[in-house]
C-alpha positions as CSV (number, residue, x, y, z in Angstrom):
1,M,0.0,0.0,0.0
2,A,1.5,3.4,-1.0
3,N,2.1,6.1,1.6
4,A,-0.5,8.9,1.8
5,Y,1.6,12.0,2.3
6,T,0.3,14.9,4.3
7,S,1.7,17.7,2.1
8,T,0.9,20.9,0.3
9,D,-0.8,19.1,-2.5
10,P,-4.5,19.7,-3.1
11,A,-7.0,17.9,-0.9
12,T,-4.6,17.5,2.0
13,L,-4.1,19.3,5.2
14,G,-1.4,21.6,3.7
15,T,-4.0,23.1,1.4
16,S,-5.8,24.7,4.4
17,L,-2.8,25.6,6.5
18,V,-0.4,27.0,3.9
19,Q,-1.3,30.5,2.9
20,T,0.3,33.3,0.9
21,A,2.3,35.7,3.1
22,Y,2.3,39.5,2.7
23,D,4.8,42.1,3.8
24,R,2.7,44.5,5.8
25,Y,5.0,47.3,5.0
26,C,3.7,49.0,1.9
27,R,6.3,50.9,-0.1
28,F,5.8,53.9,-2.4
29,A,6.3,54.5,-6.1
30,L,9.6,55.9,-7.3
31,R,9.6,59.7,-7.0
32,S,11.5,62.7,-8.3
33,M,12.3,65.8,-6.3
34,P,10.1,68.8,-7.1
35,I,12.4,71.7,-8.2
36,F,10.5,74.4,-10.1
37,R,9.0,76.4,-7.3
38,N,12.5,76.9,-5.9
39,I,13.2,79.5,-8.6
40,A,10.4,81.8,-7.3
41,D,12.4,84.4,-5.4
42,T,10.2,87.4,-6.0
43,R,7.2,87.8,-3.7
44,P,5.0,90.7,-2.5
45,V,6.8,92.9,0.0
46,E,4.1,95.4,0.9
47,Q,0.9,93.9,-0.4
48,A,-1.9,96.5,-0.1
49,M,-4.8,94.1,0.6
50,P,-6.0,90.5,-0.1
51,G,-6.9,90.0,-3.8
52,A,-7.5,87.6,-6.6
53,S,-4.4,88.9,-8.3
54,V,-1.3,90.8,-7.3
55,V,0.5,93.4,-9.5
56,F,4.2,93.7,-9.2
57,Q,5.8,96.9,-10.4
58,F,9.4,98.1,-11.0
59,F,10.8,101.5,-12.0
60,Q,12.3,102.1,-15.4
61,D,15.8,103.8,-15.5
62,L,16.3,107.1,-17.2
63,A,18.3,107.3,-20.4
64,Q,21.9,108.3,-20.1
65,N,22.6,112.1,-20.0
66,I,26.0,112.6,-21.4
67,T,25.8,116.1,-22.8
68,P,27.8,118.6,-20.7
69,L,25.7,121.2,-18.8
70,T,25.9,124.9,-19.8
71,E,27.0,126.9,-16.8
72,T,24.3,129.6,-17.2
73,V,21.5,127.5,-18.4
74,D,19.0,125.7,-16.1
75,P,18.5,122.2,-17.7
76,D,15.0,121.1,-18.5
77,A,13.4,118.5,-16.2
78,I,13.0,115.0,-17.5
79,A,9.8,113.0,-17.1
80,M,10.1,109.7,-15.4
81,P,9.0,106.7,-17.5
82,Q,6.1,104.6,-16.5
83,T,6.7,101.6,-14.4
84,K,6.6,98.1,-15.8
85,S,4.2,95.6,-14.2
86,V,3.7,91.9,-13.9
87,T,0.4,90.4,-12.8
88,V,0.2,87.2,-10.8
89,T,-3.3,85.6,-10.7
90,L,-4.1,83.4,-7.8
91,Q,-6.0,80.2,-8.1
92,E,-7.3,77.5,-5.7
93,Y,-5.7,74.1,-5.9
94,G,-6.3,70.9,-4.0
95,A,-7.1,67.2,-3.9
96,A,-9.1,65.0,-1.5
97,V,-9.3,61.3,-0.6
98,L,-12.3,59.9,1.3
99,V,-11.4,56.9,3.4
100,T,-13.9,54.5,4.8
101,R,-13.8,53.3,8.4
102,K,-14.1,49.7,7.2
103,L,-10.9,49.9,5.1
104,E,-9.0,51.3,8.1
105,L,-10.2,48.3,10.2
106,V,-9.5,45.5,7.8
107,A,-6.4,46.7,5.8
108,L,-3.2,44.8,6.5
109,T,-1.1,48.0,6.6
110,D,-1.5,51.5,8.1
111,V,-3.8,53.0,5.5
112,D,-3.9,56.5,7.1
113,A,-0.1,56.8,7.2
114,G,0.1,55.7,3.6
115,I,-2.6,58.0,2.3
116,G,-1.0,60.9,4.2
117,N,2.3,60.2,2.6
118,V,0.8,60.0,-0.9
119,L,-1.2,63.2,-0.5
120,A,1.8,65.1,0.8
121,Y,3.8,64.1,-2.2
122,N,0.9,64.8,-4.5
123,M,0.7,68.3,-3.2
124,R,4.4,69.1,-3.9
125,D,4.2,67.2,-7.2
126,S,1.1,69.2,-8.3
127,I,2.7,72.5,-7.4
128,D,5.7,71.6,-9.7
129,G,3.2,70.7,-12.4
130,I,1.6,74.2,-12.1
131,V,4.9,76.1,-12.2
132,A,6.6,74.1,-14.9
133,P,4.6,75.5,-17.9
134,V,5.0,79.0,-16.6
135,L,8.8,78.6,-16.7
136,T,8.9,76.8,-20.0
137,G,6.6,79.4,-21.7
138,G,9.3,82.1,-21.7
139,T,10.0,84.1,-24.8
140,N,13.8,83.6,-25.0
141,V,14.6,80.4,-26.9
142,I,17.7,78.7,-28.2
143,R,17.2,75.8,-30.6
144,I,19.3,73.4,-32.6
145,N,18.0,72.8,-36.2
146,A,20.0,70.6,-38.6
147,G,23.0,71.1,-36.4
148,V,22.8,74.9,-36.6
149,L,22.4,77.0,-33.5
150,K,19.2,79.1,-33.9
151,S,18.2,81.7,-31.4
152,N,15.9,84.7,-31.0
153,L,18.5,86.1,-28.6
154,I,20.8,87.2,-31.4
155,A,19.9,90.3,-33.4
156,G,19.4,89.4,-37.0
157,G,19.8,85.7,-36.2
158,A,18.0,82.8,-37.7
159,G,15.3,82.8,-35.1
160,T,13.9,79.5,-33.6
161,T,11.9,78.1,-36.6
162,G,12.4,74.7,-38.0
163,A,11.9,71.2,-36.6
164,V,14.2,69.6,-34.0
165,A,15.7,66.4,-35.5
166,A,16.9,63.4,-33.6
167,T,20.5,64.5,-34.3
168,D,20.0,68.0,-32.9
169,I,21.4,67.3,-29.5
170,F,22.7,69.6,-26.7
171,K,26.2,71.0,-27.1
172,S,28.5,73.2,-25.0
173,N,27.9,76.2,-27.3
174,I,24.3,76.4,-26.0
175,S,25.7,76.8,-22.4
176,R,28.1,79.5,-23.5
177,L,25.4,81.4,-25.5
178,A,22.8,81.3,-22.6
179,V,25.3,82.6,-20.0
180,A,26.6,85.3,-22.3
181,K,23.1,86.6,-22.9
182,L,22.1,86.4,-19.2
183,R,25.2,88.5,-18.4
184,G,24.5,90.8,-21.3
185,N,21.0,91.3,-19.9
186,K,22.5,92.3,-16.5
187,V,20.7,89.4,-14.9
188,I,21.8,88.8,-11.3
189,P,23.4,85.3,-10.9
190,R,21.8,82.7,-8.5
191,Q,24.9,81.5,-6.6
192,G,27.9,83.8,-6.6
193,E,28.8,84.3,-10.2
194,M,26.9,81.2,-11.3
195,Y,23.5,81.1,-13.0
196,G,21.2,78.1,-12.6
197,C,20.4,75.4,-15.1
198,F,17.7,72.7,-14.9
199,I,18.6,69.9,-17.4
200,H,17.0,66.5,-18.2
201,P,19.3,63.5,-17.6
202,D,19.0,62.5,-21.3
203,V,20.3,66.0,-22.3
204,A,23.0,66.0,-19.6
205,H,24.2,62.7,-21.1
206,D,24.8,64.4,-24.4
207,L,26.5,67.4,-22.8
208,R,28.9,65.1,-20.9
209,S,29.6,63.3,-24.2
210,D,30.5,66.6,-25.9
211,T,34.2,66.1,-26.9
212,G,36.7,68.1,-28.9
213,A,37.7,71.7,-28.7
214,G,35.2,73.6,-26.5
215,G,33.4,70.5,-25.4
216,W,32.6,69.3,-21.9
217,R,34.4,65.9,-21.8
218,T,37.9,66.6,-22.9
219,P,39.0,69.1,-20.2
220,H,37.2,67.0,-17.5
221,E,39.2,63.9,-18.5
222,Y,42.4,65.8,-17.9
223,S,41.6,68.2,-15.0
224,A,38.4,67.3,-13.3
225,P,37.8,63.5,-13.6
226,E,35.8,63.4,-10.4
227,S,32.8,64.8,-12.4
228,I,33.1,61.9,-14.8
229,W,33.3,59.3,-12.1
230,A,30.1,60.8,-10.5
231,A,28.4,61.4,-13.9
232,R,27.6,65.0,-13.0
233,V,27.8,68.1,-15.1
234,D,28.4,70.2,-11.9
235,E,29.5,73.8,-12.6
236,Y,30.2,74.5,-16.2
237,E,30.4,77.6,-18.5
238,G,29.0,79.9,-15.8
239,S,26.1,77.7,-14.6
240,Y,25.5,75.1,-12.0
241,Y,23.5,72.2,-13.3
242,V,20.6,70.3,-11.6
243,E,19.5,67.1,-13.4
244,S,15.9,66.2,-13.1
245,P,13.4,64.0,-15.1
246,R,10.8,66.8,-14.5
247,L,12.0,68.9,-17.4
248,P,9.2,68.7,-20.0
249,V,9.7,66.4,-23.0
250,A,7.2,66.7,-25.8
251,A,7.1,66.8,-29.6
252,D,6.4,70.2,-31.1
253,G,3.9,70.6,-33.9
254,A,6.7,70.6,-36.6
255,A,9.2,68.4,-34.7
256,S,10.3,65.0,-36.0
257,A,11.8,64.0,-32.6
258,K,11.2,64.4,-28.9
259,V,12.0,67.9,-27.8
260,Y,13.7,68.5,-24.4
261,R,13.5,71.8,-22.6
262,T,16.5,73.0,-20.7
263,L,16.2,76.1,-18.5
264,F,18.9,78.7,-17.8
265,F,17.9,81.3,-15.2
266,G,19.1,84.0,-12.8
267,K,17.4,85.8,-10.0
268,E,13.9,87.3,-10.3
269,A,13.0,85.0,-13.2
270,L,9.8,83.9,-11.4
271,A,7.3,85.7,-9.1
272,E,4.8,84.1,-6.8
273,A,1.9,85.3,-4.7
274,V,0.3,83.2,-2.0
275,G,-3.1,83.8,-0.5
276,E,-2.9,80.7,1.6
277,E,0.1,78.4,1.7
278,F,-0.3,74.8,0.6
279,H,-1.1,72.5,3.5
280,P,-2.8,69.2,4.5
281,V,-6.5,69.4,5.5
282,F,-8.3,66.9,7.6
283,G,-12.0,67.4,6.9
284,E,-14.9,67.0,9.2
285,V,-16.6,63.6,9.6
286,V,-20.2,64.5,9.0
287,D,-21.9,61.2,8.1
288,K,-24.3,59.6,10.6
289,L,-22.1,56.7,11.6
290,R,-18.8,58.6,11.3
291,R,-17.4,56.1,8.7
292,F,-16.2,58.4,6.0
293,R,-13.0,60.4,6.8
294,P,-11.8,63.1,4.3
295,V,-8.1,63.8,4.0
296,S,-6.9,66.4,1.5
297,W,-4.6,69.3,0.7
298,Y,-5.3,72.9,-0.3
299,G,-3.5,76.0,-1.4
300,F,-4.3,79.4,-3.0
301,A,-1.5,80.8,-5.0
302,G,-0.2,81.9,-8.4
303,W,3.0,82.3,-10.4
304,S,4.2,84.4,-13.3
305,R,7.5,85.1,-15.1
306,Y,8.8,88.3,-13.6
307,R,11.8,89.3,-15.7
308,E,11.8,87.6,-19.1
309,E,15.4,88.4,-19.7
310,A,16.3,86.3,-16.6
311,L,15.1,83.1,-18.2
312,I,16.3,81.2,-21.3
313,R,14.9,78.0,-22.7
314,A,17.0,75.6,-24.8
315,E,15.1,73.1,-27.1
316,T,17.0,70.1,-28.3
317,S,16.7,66.4,-28.9
318,S,18.7,63.7,-27.2
319,S,20.8,60.9,-28.6
320,I,19.2,58.5,-26.1
321,A,15.6,59.7,-26.5
């Protein structure tokens, strides 16, 4: 007579006693650090009153007066030019989750802590999503087209028309041009003498691969190999570089390849006005059995480009797109 094994096979004791085990610790999705709101360094100083929008103003300088005065003639008075203004419109933003009491009682992990974490990140992530199109909508553009540097920053230049091809990748000459124009526009640097640059990792890969005279890689191989070991652009051609996958990537209407946006900026590129700072909100439980618990975040704010000359956008493709 054959042995009847008590095992994990169907129709034996093991079928009832052996169960799937779960790790009660629930992890979170991969996340990137929000970066765009950090640029907003212009805020109301003496706001007159609460309002749905805030108008920022700055004085215009007088033209140079280089003609010598006549000793016996009283010079004519000069009219002050009108101020320039930038309007920031405030909007309400928020998101809410409604948690049932039953889920809190039966879930194998701490649902409240998990939802709180997800909502907190959603708040910061959403703010970045609001600010990003404001920054990438600037009027100063550098673009590579068929290997040719095109820019509306150069008087009489080729402009920024033409599709970005897959071979139109980021080169060091873009960095040099952007910094030269920021300095020429008298833009205040962000850190010491350095301007800031937000760059997508795909684009940073191309910059670090830029060899030959005037390229990034050759001098780093001989004098700063630590940047190669760490795979960081670091400080280069007058800017410090921050890599982030948050830089927008999208095909333009006429583009034949993915178009990456790289941002060069100085101080006062972005203004913000805040009516109520973004914060978590724990709503009132109002149902009869107190089973539905609202958790949310809320904020009332707005952003606008403050000095267009302090912001330059480069549009290129990437060799690893």
